[in-house]
C-alpha positions in Angstrom: 0.0 0.0 0.0 1.4 3.4 -0.9 1.9 6.2 1.6 -1.0 8.1 0.1 -3.5 5.3 0.5 -4.0 5.5 4.3 -4.4 9.3 4.0 -7.0 9.0 1.3 -8.9 6.4 3.2 -8.8 8.6 6.3 -10.2 11.6 4.4 -13.0 9.4 2.8 -13.8 8.0 6.2 -14.2 11.5 7.6 -16.3 12.5 4.6 -18.5 9.4 5.0 -18.9 9.9 8.8 -19.9 13.6 8.4 -22.5 12.6 5.8 -24.0 10.0 8.0 -24.7 12.4 10.9 -27.3 15.3 11.0 -26.7 18.9 9.9 -26.9 19.9 13.6 -24.1 17.5 14.5 -22.0 17.9 11.5 -18.7 19.7 11.4 -16.6 21.2 8.6 -14.4 18.8 6.6 -10.8 18.0 7.4 -8.9 21.0 5.9 -6.5 18.6 4.1 -9.3 17.5 1.9 -8.8 20.6 -0.2 -5.1 19.9 -0.7 -5.2 16.1 -1.4 -4.1 15.1 -4.9 -5.8 11.8 -4.3 -9.1 13.4 -3.6 -8.8 15.5 -6.7 -8.1 12.5 -8.8 -11.3 10.9 -7.4 -13.3 14.0 -8.1 -12.0 14.0 -11.7 -13.0 10.4 -12.3 -16.2 10.1 -10.3 -17.6 13.6 -10.7 -16.4 15.6 -13.6 -15.9 12.6 -16.0 -19.5 11.3 -15.2 -21.8 14.2 -14.2 -23.6 16.8 -16.3 -21.6 20.0 -16.6 -23.1 23.4 -17.4 -21.4 25.0 -20.4 -23.6 28.1 -20.7 -27.0 29.3 -21.8 -28.7 28.5 -25.0 -29.4 32.3 -25.4 -25.7 33.0 -25.3 -25.3 31.2 -28.7 -28.5 32.3 -30.5 -27.4 32.0 -34.1 -26.2 29.1 -36.2 -22.4 28.9 -35.9 -22.3 30.6 -32.4 -20.2 28.6 -30.0 -18.8 28.4 -26.5 -15.8 26.4 -25.3 -15.0 24.9 -22.0 -12.3 22.5 -20.6 -13.7 19.8 -18.5 -10.5 18.9 -16.7 -8.4 17.4 -19.6 -11.3 17.2 -22.0 -11.8 20.4 -24.1 -15.3 20.7 -25.5 -17.4 23.2 -27.4 -21.2 23.7 -27.9 -22.3 25.1 -31.3 -25.7 26.1 -32.6 -26.7 24.1 -35.6 -28.4 25.4 -38.7 -31.7 23.8 -37.7 -31.6 25.6 -34.3 -30.5 22.7 -32.2 -27.3 22.6 -30.2 -24.5 20.0 -30.4 -21.4 19.5 -28.2 -18.2 18.1 -29.6 -14.8 17.2 -28.3 -12.6 20.3 -29.1 -10.0 18.1 -30.8 -9.2 17.8 -34.5 -9.3 14.1 -35.6 -6.1 14.6 -37.7 -3.4 15.5 -35.2 -5.5 16.5 -32.1 -5.1 20.3 -32.3 -7.5 22.4 -30.4 -10.1 23.8 -32.8 -11.8 26.7 -31.1 -11.2 29.0 -28.1 -13.5 31.1 -25.9 -16.8 32.0 -27.5 -17.7 33.4 -30.9 -19.1 32.6 -34.3 -17.9 30.5 -37.2 -19.5 29.3 -40.5 -17.2 26.3 -40.6 -14.8 24.9 -38.0 -11.3 25.0 -39.3 -8.2 23.5 -37.6 -5.5 26.1 -37.0 -2.8 23.5 -37.6 -3.4 21.9 -41.0 -6.7 23.5 -42.1 -8.9 20.4 -41.8 -12.4 21.9 -41.9 -15.6 20.6 -40.4 -19.2 21.6 -41.0 -21.2 22.7 -37.9 -22.5 19.2 -37.5 -19.0 17.9 -37.0 -18.6 16.3 -40.4 -15.2 16.7 -42.1 -15.7 18.6 -45.4 -12.2 19.6 -46.3 -8.6 18.4 -45.9 -6.0 20.2 -48.0 -3.4 18.2 -49.9 -4.8 14.8 -48.7 -5.8 13.8 -52.2 -2.5 11.9 -52.7 -3.1 9.8 -49.5 -4.4 6.5 -50.7 -7.9 5.6 -49.6 -8.5 8.9 -47.8 -12.2 10.1 -47.9 -13.4 13.2 -45.9 -16.8 11.5 -45.5 -15.1 8.9 -43.2 -14.2 11.4 -40.5 -16.2 13.5 -38.1 -15.7 15.1 -34.7 -16.6 13.2 -31.6 -20.0 14.2 -30.5 -20.8 14.2 -26.8 -24.1 13.9 -25.0 -25.8 17.3 -24.7 -29.1 18.4 -23.1 -30.7 21.6 -22.3 -32.7 22.4 -19.2 -34.4 25.8 -18.5 -32.2 27.4 -21.0 -28.9 25.9 -19.8 -26.6 23.8 -21.9 -25.3 20.6 -20.3 -22.7 18.1 -21.5 -21.5 14.8 -20.0 -18.5 12.8 -20.9 -20.4 9.7 -19.6 -22.5 7.9 -22.2 -26.0 6.8 -21.1 -26.3 9.2 -18.2 -29.7 9.8 -16.6 -31.3 12.7 -18.5 -31.0 16.1 -16.9 -34.8 16.6 -17.0 -35.3 13.5 -14.9 -32.5 14.4 -12.5 -34.0 17.9 -11.9 -37.7 17.2 -12.2 -38.5 18.4 -8.7 -36.4 21.5 -9.1 -38.2 22.2 -12.4 -41.5 22.1 -10.5 -40.2 24.6 -8.0 -38.9 27.2 -10.4 -40.8 26.7 -13.7 -43.0 29.8 -13.2 -39.9 32.0 -13.5 -39.5 31.1 -17.2 -35.8 31.5 -16.9 -35.2 30.2 -20.4 -36.5 33.6 -21.5 -34.1 35.7 -19.4 -31.8 37.8 -21.6 -28.0 37.3 -21.3 -26.2 40.6 -20.6 -22.8 39.5 -19.4 -20.4 36.4 -19.2 -16.8 35.9 -18.4 -14.3 33.3 -17.2 -11.9 33.7 -14.3 -9.2 31.7 -12.6 -9.2 31.9 -8.8 -6.5 30.6 -6.5 -8.5 28.1 -4.6 -9.8 24.6 -4.6 -13.1 24.3 -6.6 -15.0 23.1 -3.6 -14.3 26.3 -1.7 -16.3 28.3 -4.2 -19.2 25.9 -4.4 -19.4 25.8 -0.6 -19.2 29.6 -0.4 -22.1 30.1 -2.9 -24.4 27.9 -0.8 -23.2 29.4 2.5 -26.0 31.7 3.9 -23.9 32.4 7.0 -21.2 34.7 5.4 -23.6 37.2 3.8 -23.8 39.6 6.9 -20.0 40.0 7.0 -18.5 39.4 3.6 -21.3 41.1 1.7 -22.2 43.9 4.1 -21.4 46.5 1.5 -23.2 44.8 -1.4 -26.1 42.4 -0.7 -26.1 43.5 2.9 -26.9 47.1 2.1 -30.5 46.1 1.7 -30.6 44.7 5.3 -30.2 41.4 7.1 -32.2 38.5 5.7 -31.2 35.6 8.0 -34.7 35.5 9.5 -36.2 35.3 6.0 -33.8 32.5 4.8 -35.3 29.0 4.5 -32.9 26.0 3.8 -34.0 22.7 2.2 -32.2 19.4 1.7 -33.1 19.1 -1.9 -32.4 15.8 -3.5 -29.4 13.7 -4.6 -28.8 15.9 -7.6 -29.3 19.4 -6.1 -29.9 21.5 -3.0 -31.4 24.9 -2.5 -32.5 27.7 -0.2 -34.6 30.7 -0.7 -34.9 34.2 0.9 -38.4 35.5 1.2 -38.8 39.3 1.1 -41.9 41.4 0.6 -42.8 44.5 -1.4 -41.7 46.7 1.5 -38.0 45.9 1.0 -37.9 46.3 -2.8 -34.4 44.8 -3.2 -35.9 41.9 -5.3 -39.2 42.2 -7.1 -40.9 41.2 -10.3 -41.6 43.8 -12.9 -45.3 45.0 -13.1 -45.5 43.6 -16.6 -44.6 40.1 -15.2 -48.1 38.7 -14.7 -47.1 35.0 -14.5 -45.1 35.0 -11.2 -47.5 34.8 -8.3 -47.4 35.3 -4.5 -44.0 35.0 -2.7 -42.1 34.2 -5.9 -42.5 37.8 -6.9 -40.1 38.8 -4.1 -38.2 35.5 -3.6 -34.5 34.8 -4.2 -33.6 31.2 -4.9 -30.0 29.9 -4.3 -29.4 26.6 -6.0 -26.5 24.1 -6.3 -27.0 21.6 -9.2 -24.3 19.1 -8.3 -21.4 19.1 -8.6 -20.6 22.7 -9.5 -23.4 24.6 -11.2 -24.8 27.3 -8.9 -27.6 29.7 -9.5 -29.0 32.8 -7.8 -32.5 33.2 -9.3 -34.6 36.3 -8.7 -37.7 37.6 -10.5 -35.5 40.5 -11.7 -32.1 38.8 -12.4 -30.3 35.5 -12.7 -26.6 35.0 -11.8 -25.0 31.6 -12.4 -21.6 30.1 -11.9 -20.1 27.0 -13.5 -17.1 25.9 -11.5 -14.3 23.5 -12.6 -11.1 22.4 -11.0 -7.9 23.6 -12.6 -5.5 21.6 -10.4 -5.6 21.5 -6.6 -5.2 25.2 -5.9 -6.8 26.8 -8.9 -10.4 26.8 -10.2 -12.0 28.0 -13.4 -15.3 29.8 -13.0 -17.6 30.9 -15.8 -20.1 33.3 -14.4 -22.8 35.1 -16.3 -25.8 37.4 -15.7 -29.2 37.4 -17.4 -32.1 39.9 -16.9 -35.8 39.3 -17.7 -36.9 40.8 -21.0 -39.8 42.7 -19.5 -37.3 44.7 -17.3 -35.0 45.5 -20.2 -37.8 46.4 -22.6 -39.5 48.6 -20.0 -36.4 50.5 -19.0 -35.9 54.2 -20.0 -32.2 53.4 -20.2 -31.5 49.7 -20.8 -27.8 49.9 -20.4 -28.1 51.7 -17.1 -30.2 48.8 -15.8 -27.5 46.4 -16.9 -24.7 48.4 -15.5 -26.4 48.7 -12.1 -26.8 44.9 -11.9 -23.2 44.3 -13.0 -21.7 46.9 -10.7 -23.3 45.0 -7.8 -22.3 41.5 -8.9 -18.7 42.5 -9.7 -18.5 43.8 -6.2 -20.1 40.6 -4.8 -17.7 38.5 -6.8 -14.6 40.4 -5.6 -15.8 40.0 -2.0 -16.3 36.3 -2.5 -13.0 35.8 -4.3 -11.0 37.5 -1.5 -12.6 35.3 1.2 -12.6 32.1 -0.8 -8.9 32.4 -1.6 -8.3 33.3 2.1 -10.0 30.2 3.3 -8.1 28.0 0.8 -4.8 29.3 2.0 -5.7 28.9 5.6 -6.8 25.3 5.2 -3.2 24.5 4.5 -2.2 25.5 8.0 -1.2 22.8 10.5 -3.5 24.5 12.9 -6.6 24.2 10.8 -9.2 21.8 12.2 -12.8 20.9 11.5 -15.3 23.2 13.3 -19.0 23.2 14.1 -21.6 24.4 11.5 -24.3 27.1 11.7 -27.8 26.2 10.7 -27.2 28.7 7.8 -24.7 26.2 6.4 -27.2 23.4 5.9 -26.7 23.4 2.1 -22.9 23.2 2.5 -23.4 20.0 4.4 -25.8 18.8 1.6 -23.0 19.4 -0.9 -20.6 17.3 1.3 -23.2 14.5 1.4 -23.2 14.5 -2.4 -19.4 14.2 -2.4 -19.7 11.3 0.1 -22.2 9.5 -2.1 -20.0 9.7 -5.2 -16.5 9.5 -3.8 -16.8 6.9 -1.0 -17.2 3.2 -1.6 
């Protein structure tokens, strides 16, 4: 047995033990779990190589040839809008000599390899290969990009590297029932970006679902509207997601549906949903805004986060100054993100200390514990 094996088994045992208790009795995870190469390898093979990963929004690639790229660990992929309006996801690897085909996000009429100009149609079929006519038996019709399983849910694009996965709509059926009245597939994208943070990926997912840090970390952003701990309700969710929501009323006016929104009823007109679709797709959903993060590990101490903002069409269409509405939302969320980044990177650095130990949880960290239970279900034997 290698020296690493006992350490790994000890961490998995702690993860399993924590998952088998109650949220009231649970403690934070052993700090070394954020710094274990063996845990990261398990996460790669058991989570990111098998689960559905959010690539972006369908509305972010509205026209045929629009695309968005993402690297799922060591598997670069891209989603591209087809001429018939559907979306396909392909391995972002040329079938000739494995060059990366596309980067970032943008628009193409054909997909052309930057190395030898092998060219593919939007459906992945090879349609051109310069100077290959002298290669005996070569036929472009025999080659195509590797297509991956792709599904859409509420306007989000998901891909999985695992064939025959349970469909997203089945995994999230209960969540769909909870939020379907928001019609979030119709929200209009106004901003997206990718960032690299100096932290383990779990630190950011945990932070997003942590309702305990708002009063301190976000006192100058979300907190300027007041304290909402008493209006925060946390729920266990299911094996594939967890959630909480914050109930306001029209007297606060920090979150509210537009008067032209006639389909949201009752508390949902003033309610903020905070959702973690496991493993690493988080959503803050409001009647006047949606902010989502898709988080991927980039090694032990780095993470890649794609975050984006959408606003309901009725708010943008009814605004005297559309850009002012967008700028106000983005100013707030850029501030929130900078506050989160500072504390998330702080926590990751501190978990490397020999003095770091597991501590008790607040009731406001219920959904963090739910995330750890998900990890235990998928990483422990």
